[in-house]
KOLPAVEX-794518 format. One line per 3 residues: for each residue x, y, z of N, C-alpha, C. Coordinates in steps of 0.05 Angstrom, whole numbers, plus 32768, in hexadecimal, padded with zeros to 4 digits. Layout:
BEGIN
X,Y,Z,X,Y,Z,X,Y,Z | ...
END
This chain:
BEGIN
7E10,80D4,8021,7E0E,80C3,8007,7E2C,80B5,8005 | 7E36,809D,8000,7E46,8090,7FFA,7E51,80A1,7FDE | 7E6C,80A6,7FE2,7E77,80B1,7FCE,7E90,8099,7FC1
7E95,809C,7FAB,7EAE,8085,7F9F,7EC7,8094,7FA7 | 7ED4,8083,7FB5,7EEC,808F,7FC1,7F00,8072,7FC2 | 7F05,8068,7FAC,7F19,804C,7FAC,7F36,8053,7FB5
7F3B,8039,7FBE,7F53,8039,7FC8,7F6E,8032,7FB3 | 7F61,8038,7F94,7F74,803D,7F82,7F70,8059,7F78 | 7F8A,8064,7F69,7F8B,8078,7F5B,7F7E,806E,7F45
7F78,807B,7F2E,7F72,8075,7F0D,7F89,8064,7F01 | 7F9F,8068,7F08,7FAF,805A,7F00,7FB8,803F,7F07 | 7FAE,803D,7F1C,7FAA,801E,7F2B,7FBE,801D,7F4C
7FCB,8031,7F4E,7FE0,8033,7F60,7FD6,8033,7F79 | 7FDF,8027,7F90,7FD8,8024,7FAE,7FE0,8047,7FB8 | 7FC4,804D,7FC9,7FC4,8061,7FDB,7FCF,805E,7FF5
7FE3,8068,7FFD,7FEC,805D,8015,7FF0,8071,802C | 7FDD,8087,8030,7FD8,8097,803F,7FCE,8095,8057 | 7FD0,8078,8061,7FC4,8071,807F,7FDA,806A,8093
7FF1,807B,8091,8000,8076,80A7,8001,807B,80C9 | 7FE7,808C,80CE,7FE2,8094,80E6,7FBE,8098,80E8 | 7FBB,80A3,8101,7FA4,80A5,810B,7F8E,808A,8117
7F97,806D,810F,7F85,8058,811A,7F6F,805E,8104 | 7F59,804E,8114,7F3C,804F,810B,7F30,8064,8107 | 7F32,807C,811F,7F23,808F,8125,7F06,8086,8132
7F0A,8074,8143,7EED,8068,814E,7EE3,8080,815B | 7EE8,808B,816B,7EDB,80A3,817B,7ED5,80BC,8162 | 7EE5,80C6,815B,7EE4,80D5,8147,7ECF,80D3,8130
7ECF,80BE,8125,7EBF,80B2,810C,7EA6,80B2,8118 | 7E9C,80AB,812D,7E81,80AD,813D,7E74,80C5,813A | 7E8D,80D9,813F,7E83,80F4,813F,7E7F,8109,8126
7E90,8104,811B,7E91,8106,80FD,7E77,8100,80EE | 7E6B,80E7,80EF,7E5E,80DA,80E1,7E3C,80EB,80EE | 7E41,80EE,8106,7E22,80FA,811B,7E27,8119,8100
7E3D,8122,80FF,7E41,813C,80F2,7E31,813A,80DB | 7E33,812B,80CE,7E2D,8124,80B5,7E10,8122,80AF | 7E05,8112,80C5,7DEC,8111,80C4,7DDC,812E,80CD
7DEB,813B,80D6,7DDD,8159,80DD,7DDA,8162,80C6 | 7DF7,816A,80BA,7DF7,8179,80A3,7DF3,816E,8087 | 7DFD,8159,8089,7DF2,8149,806E,7E0B,814E,8052
7E24,815D,8060,7E33,8166,8054,7E50,8163,805C | 7E63,8158,8047,7E7B,814F,8054,7E8D,816C,805C | 7E91,817D,8043,7E9E,8196,8047,7E8F,81A7,8065
7E7D,81A1,806E,7E75,81AD,8083,7E81,81A0,80A1 | 7E7F,8183,809D,7E8D,8176,80AE,7EAD,8175,80B8 | 7EB8,817F,809F,7ED4,8183,809D,7EDA,819E,80AA
7EC9,81B3,80A4,7ECD,81CA,80AE,7EC5,81C8,80CE | 7EB8,81BA,80D4,7EAD,81B4,80F4,7EC3,81A5,8102 | 7ECC,8196,80F4,7EE5,8187,80FD,7EFE,8195,8102
7F07,81A8,80EA,7F1B,81BA,80EF,7F1A,81CD,8102 | 7EFE,81E0,8101,7EFA,81F0,8117,7EF8,81F0,8135 | 7EF3,81D5,8139,7EF0,81D5,8156,7F07,81B3,815B
7F17,81B3,8145,7F31,81A3,8147,7F25,8188,8159 | 7F12,817D,8150,7F05,8161,8159,7F1A,814D,8155 | 7F31,814C,8149,7F46,8137,814F,7F5F,813C,815C
7F59,8155,8166,7F6E,8161,8180,7F83,8156,8170 | 7F91,8161,8158,7FA3,815E,814F,7FB4,8178,815F | 7FD2,8178,815C,7FE4,818E,816A,7FE9,81A0,815A
7FE6,819C,813B,7FEF,81B1,812E,7FD8,81B3,8115 | 7FD1,81CB,8102,7FB9,81C8,80F2,7FC2,81B6,80DD | 7FDB,81AF,80CD,7FE0,81A5,80BB,7FE0,8185,80C5
7FDF,817F,80DD,7FDB,815D,80E1,7FBB,8162,80E7 | 7FAD,816D,80EC,7F92,8174,80F3,7F81,816E,80D7 | 7F8B,8178,80C2,7F83,817B,80AA,7F85,8160,8098
7FA2,8154,809E,7FA7,8141,8093,7F9D,8125,809F | 7F99,811F,80BD,7F7E,8113,80CB,7F67,8118,80C4 | 7F5B,812E,80BE,7F3D,8135,80B8,7F3D,8129,8099
7F51,812E,8086,7F48,811C,806F,7F47,8104,8071 | 7F59,80F8,8081,7F58,80D7,8081,7F3E,80CE,808D | 7F36,80DD,80A3,7F1A,80D2,80AD,7F03,80D5,8098
7F00,80EA,8091,7EE9,80EE,807E,7EEE,80E2,8067 | 7F02,80DB,8054,7F05,80CF,803C,7EFE,80B5,8048 | 7EFF,80AA,805D,7EF5,808C,8062,7EDA,8089,8064
7ECE,80A2,8077,7EB4,809B,807E,7EA4,80A2,805E | 7EA8,80AD,8051,7E9F,80B4,8037,7E98,809B,8025 | 7EAB,8082,802D,7EA5,8066,801E,7E91,805E,8028
7E82,8060,803E,7E66,8055,804F,7E51,8065,8040 | 7E3F,8057,8041,7E24,805F,8038,7E17,806C,8051 | 7E04,807D,8052,7DF1,808D,8060,7DE7,8077,8073
7DDB,805A,8067,7DD6,8047,807C,7DEB,803E,808D | 7E03,8036,807D,7E16,8032,8094,7E1F,8043,80AA | 7E1E,8069,80A1,7E28,8078,80AC,7E18,8075,80C5
7DFC,8074,80C3,7DE8,8074,80DA,7DF2,805D,80EB | 7DF5,8045,80E0,7DF9,8036,80F7,7E14,8038,8104 | 7E29,8046,80FB,7E3D,804B,8107,7E36,8060,811E
7E24,806F,811F,7E21,807F,8134,7E13,806D,8149 | 7E00,8057,8141,7DF2,8050,815A,7DFE,8033,815B | 7E0F,802A,8151,7E17,8012,815B,7E2D,800C,8171
7E34,7FF7,817A,7E4A,7FEA,8189,7E65,7FF7,8185 | 7E76,7FFD,8197,7E90,8007,8191,7E9D,7FE9,8180 | 7E92,7FD5,8185,7EA5,7FBF,8174,7E9A,7FBE,8156
7E7E,7FC0,8152,7E77,7FBC,8138,7E82,7FDC,8134 | 7E86,7FF0,813A,7E91,8006,8130,7EAE,8002,8123 | 7EB9,7FF4,8133,7ED4,7FF0,812C,7ED1,7FD9,8110
7EC0,7FCD,810F,7EC2,7FBC,80FA,7EBB,7FC9,80E0 | 7EA2,7FDA,80DE,7E9B,7FEC,80CA,7EB5,8001,80C6 | 7EC3,800D,80D7,7EDA,8022,80D4,7EEE,8010,80C6
7EF2,7FF4,80C5,7F05,7FE3,80BC,7F02,7FE2,80A1 | 7EE9,7FD3,809D,7ED8,7FD3,807D,7EDE,7FF1,8072 | 7EDC,800A,807C,7EDB,8020,8071,7EF6,8023,8067
7F08,801F,807F,7F28,8021,8075,7F2F,800A,805E | 7F2D,7FF6,805C,7F29,7FE0,8045,7F19,7FF0,8029 | 7F0B,7FFA,8029,7EF8,8004,8018,7F0D,8020,8007
7F16,8030,8018,7F23,8045,8015,7F43,803A,800A | 7F52,8027,8017,7F69,8023,8012,7F6A,8008,8004 | 7F71,7FFF,7FE8,7F75,7FE1,7FE3,7F8A,7FD7,7FEC
7F9C,7FE8,7FF0,7FB2,7FD4,8004,7FAC,7FCA,8020 | 7F9D,7FD5,802D,7F8E,7FCC,8041,7F7B,7FB6,8044 | 7F67,7FB4,8026,7F57,7FA3,801F,7F63,7F88,801D
7F7A,7F92,800F,7F8B,7F7A,7FFC,7F9A,7F5F,801A | 7FA2,7F79,8031,7FAC,7F6F,8043,7F9C,7F5C,8052 | 7F80,7F6C,8052,7F64,7F5E,8067,7F68,7F41,8054
7F63,7F45,803C,7F5C,7F29,8034,7F6F,7F19,8032 | 7F85,7F1D,802F,7F9E,7F0C,801F,7FA8,7F04,8042 | 7FA6,7F13,8052,7FBD,7F0B,8069,7FA2,7F04,807C
7F99,7F17,808A,7F8C,7F1C,80A0,7F73,7F03,809F | 7F65,7F07,8089,7F4C,7EF2,808B,7F5C,7ED7,807D | 7F69,7ED2,8069,7F7A,7EB8,8061,7F7F,7EAA,807D
7F94,7EB9,8088,7FA5,7EAE,80A3,7F88,7EA1,80B8 | 7F73,7EAE,80B8,7F61,7EA4,80C4,7F53,7E8E,80BB | 7F4B,7E8E,80A5,7F3A,7E77,8094,7F4F,7E62,809B
7F6E,7E63,8096,7F7C,7E47,8094,7F89,7E46,80B3 | 7F7A,7E50,80C5,7F7A,7E4A,80DF,7F9E,7E50,80EC | 7FA9,7E6E,80E4,7FBE,7E77,80EA,7FB1,7E90,80F7
7FB9,7E8E,8110,7FAD,7E9C,8124,7FBB,7EB4,812C | 7FCF,7EBA,8123,7FDE,7ED8,8125,7FEC,7EE2,810B | 7FF1,7EFE,810E,7FF3,7F08,80FD,8018,7F18,8106
802C,7F12,80F7,8042,7F1E,8100,8049,7F39,80F0 | 805F,7F45,80FA,806D,7F5D,80ED,8077,7F54,80D1 | 8080,7F36,80D3,8091,7F30,80B9,8078,7F2B,80A7
805C,7F21,80AD,8046,7F19,809F,803F,7F35,808C | 803F,7F53,809B,8040,7F60,808C,8059,7F6F,8076 | 8075,7F62,8086,8085,7F6F,8071,8089,7F5F,8057
8082,7F45,8058,8084,7F34,8048,8068,7F36,802E | 8055,7F41,8042,8043,7F48,8028,8044,7F63,8017 | 8052,7F71,8022,8058,7F92,801E,806E,7F87,8006
8080,7F76,8009,8094,7F70,7FFA,8087,7F6B,7FDE | 8073,7F50,7FDF,8067,7F42,7FCC,8056,7F56,7FBD | 804D,7F6F,7FC9,803E,7F7E,7FB8,8050,7F93,7FAD
8061,7F9D,7FB4,8076,7FAA,7FA5,807B,7FA2,7F92 | 807F,7F87,7F86,808B,7F7B,7F71,807B,7F84,7F61 | 8061,7F8D,7F5F,8048,7F94,7F4D,8041,7FB5,7F51
8047,7FBD,7F67,8045,7FD5,7F6A,8059,7FE7,7F70 | 8063,7FF7,7F5A,8080,7FFA,7F58,8080,801A,7F6F | 806A,8022,7F76,8064,8038,7F8C,806B,8032,7F9C
8066,8018,7FA9,8072,8015,7FC4,8087,800F,7FCC | 809D,800C,7FB2,80B8,8013,7FB4,80C4,8034,7FBA | 80B1,8043,7FBC,80B8,805A,7FBD,80B4,8062,7FDD
80AB,804E,7FF0,80A9,8052,8007,80BA,804D,8012 | 80C3,8060,802B,80DF,8055,803A,80D6,8043,8053 | 80ED,8032,805B,80E7,802A,806F,80DE,802B,8087
80E1,804A,808E,80D5,8054,80A7,80B8,8056,809D | 80AF,805A,8089,8094,8064,8084,807E,8044,8088 | 808F,8034,8078,8083,8016,8076,807F,800D,8094
808F,8015,80A6,808E,800E,80C1,8070,8019,80D0 | 8078,8033,80C5,805A,804C,80D4,8043,803F,80C7 | 8045,8036,80AF,802C,8023,80A1,8022,800B,80B0
8036,7FF9,80B0,8031,7FE1,80BE,8027,7FE0,80DB | 8035,7FFD,80EB,8029,8003,8105,800C,8005,810F | 8005,801D,80F2,7FEC,8024,80F3,7FD0,8016,80E4
7FDD,8001,80D7,7FC7,7FEB,80CF,7FC0,7FD3,80E7 | 7FDB,7FCB,80F8,7FD4,7FBC,8109,7FC3,7FCE,8123 | 7FD1,7FEA,8126,7FBA,7FF6,813A,7F9D,7FFA,8131
7F98,7FF8,8116,7F7A,7FFB,810B,7F73,7FDD,8111 | 7F7B,7FC8,810F,7F78,7FAE,8114,7F6D,7FAD,8131 | 7F81,7FB1,8146,7F7A,7FB6,815D,7F65,7FC9,8166
7F60,7FDB,8157,7F44,7FE9,815D,7F2F,7FD8,815C | 7F30,7FD3,8147,7F16,7FC4,813D,7F17,7FAB,814A | 7F20,7F9F,8160,7F1F,7F88,816F,7F21,7F72,815B
7F31,7F75,8148,7F38,7F5D,8135,7F59,7F57,813A | 7F62,7F61,814C,7F82,7F54,814B,7F88,7F5F,816C | 7F96,7F4C,817C,7F99,7F4F,819A,7FB6,7F5D,8198
7FB7,7F68,81B4,7FD5,7F7B,81B5,7FF0,7F67,81B1 | 7FF0,7F4B,81B0,7FFD,7F41,81A5,7FFE,7F2C,8189 | 7FEB,7F3E,817A,7FEB,7F38,815E,7FDE,7F19,8156
7FCF,7F0E,8169,7FB6,7F01,8166,7F9F,7F09,815B | 7F93,7EF3,8144,7F78,7F00,8133,7F63,7EF7,814E | 7F4E,7F0D,8142,7F3A,7F07,8158,7F20,7F03,8142
7F14,7EF2,8147,7EFB,7EEA,8130,7EE5,7EFD,8132 | 7EDC,7F07,8122,7ECF,7F24,811A,7EAD,7F14,8121 | 7EA3,7F22,812C,7E80,7F17,8132,7E6E,7F2E,8123
7E6A,7F30,810A,7E5A,7F48,80FF,7E40,7F41,8108 | 7E2C,7F53,810D,7E13,7F4B,8118,7E01,7F52,80FB | 7DE9,7F44,8103,7DD2,7F4E,80E7,7DCE,7F68,80E6
7DD2,7F75,80FC,7DCF,7F9A,80F4,7DE9,7FA3,80E5 | 7DF9,7F9B,80EB,7E13,7FA3,80D6,7E0C,7F9A,80BC | 7E05,7F81,80B5,7E05,7F73,809D,7DF1,7F85,808C
7DD4,7F89,80A0,7DBC,7F94,8093,7DCA,7FB2,8090 | 7DD6,7FBC,8097,7DDD,7FDC,8093,7DEE,7FDA,8076 | 7DFA,7FC9,806D,7E08,7FC7,8056,7DF5,7FC2,803E
7E00,7FCB,8023,7DEE,7FCB,800D,7DF4,7FAD,8007 | 7DDE,7FA5,7FF5,7DE8,7F88,7FE7,7DFD,7F86,7FD1 | 7E0A,7F9F,7FC9,7E20,7FA0,7FBE,7E3B,7FA1,7FCA
7E38,7FA4,7FE4,7E4F,7FA9,7FF7,7E4C,7F96,8009 | 7E3B,7F81,8004,7E3A,7F6E,8024,7E55,7F5F,801E | 7E65,7F56,800D,7E77,7F43,8011,7E92,7F55,801A
7E90,7F71,801F,7EAA,7F79,8031,7EA9,7F6E,8050 | 7E97,7F64,8052,7E95,7F59,806B,7EAD,7F40,8072 | 7EBC,7F36,8055,7ECC,7F25,8057,7EED,7F3B,805C
7EED,7F4F,8060,7F00,7F5E,8068,7F05,7F56,8084 | 7EF2,7F49,8093,7EF2,7F44,80AB,7EFF,7F25,80AE | 7F0B,7F1B,80C6,7F0D,7F00,80CE,7EF6,7EEA,80D4
7EEC,7EE7,80BB,7ED0,7EDC,80C1,7ED0,7EBB,80AB | 7EBE,7EA9,80B9,7EC1,7E95,80A7,7EA3,7E9C,8099 | 7EA3,7E93,8081,7E89,7E98,806E,7E71,7E88,8078
7E78,7E75,8089,7E63,7E5E,8092,7E57,7E6A,80A9 | 7E64,7E7A,80BC,7E5F,7E87,80CB,7E4A,7E9D,80CE | 7E47,7EA7,80AD,7E31,7EBB,80A8,7E14,7EB3,809C
7E17,7E99,8095,7E00,7E8E,808B,7DE7,7E94,80A6 | 7DCF,7E98,8093,7DBB,7EA0,80A1,7DB9,7EBC,80B1 | 7DCD,7ED0,80AC,7DD1,7EEB,80B0,7DD2,7EFC,8096
7DE9,7EE9,807F,7DEB,7EFA,8068,7DDD,7EF0,8051 | 7DCE,7F00,8046,7DBD,7EFF,8033,7DD3,7EF8,8019
END
């Protein structure tokens, strides 16, 4: 069952723990299958840790990556998790990008204000400078971002771009790729969450006929 795991903590600050791991494309499919079998996220965590399903070199890294993976998957409904197991790699990437946006308000804001805005205004690339400018603008209103070191900001940028590439939304040279969400993906999403599809680079007009 989908649980409340907002990207902002109660005082409204950004959570910024997405500096590594990418989208966990293969690992998420396996973890979702475990959840289907056991129906309990604690058991899923125990299995991931016991079998080192994330192939981490140290236990501390394994625990951190496991926490990151599970926290994102918990933003998905049971129906979305079922779709995640059965869908194509591309659709899995779309759904896991949406899960990352649900988990992290910073990523969601970047998806709407940079990725989609540039796409619908026919600006076809995203540069490192775009991320840095976005980060600086947000730091004017989010003092917690001022505490992030330059090295950490680079890691955050690298991992966010990696997630976009793994989701087939950005090329290796940072060109935006149009998303093509299927009726099956949209059908897996609940009516209350359907507009999360706009975390993807799509034109609303392209979804007429498949989006209720």
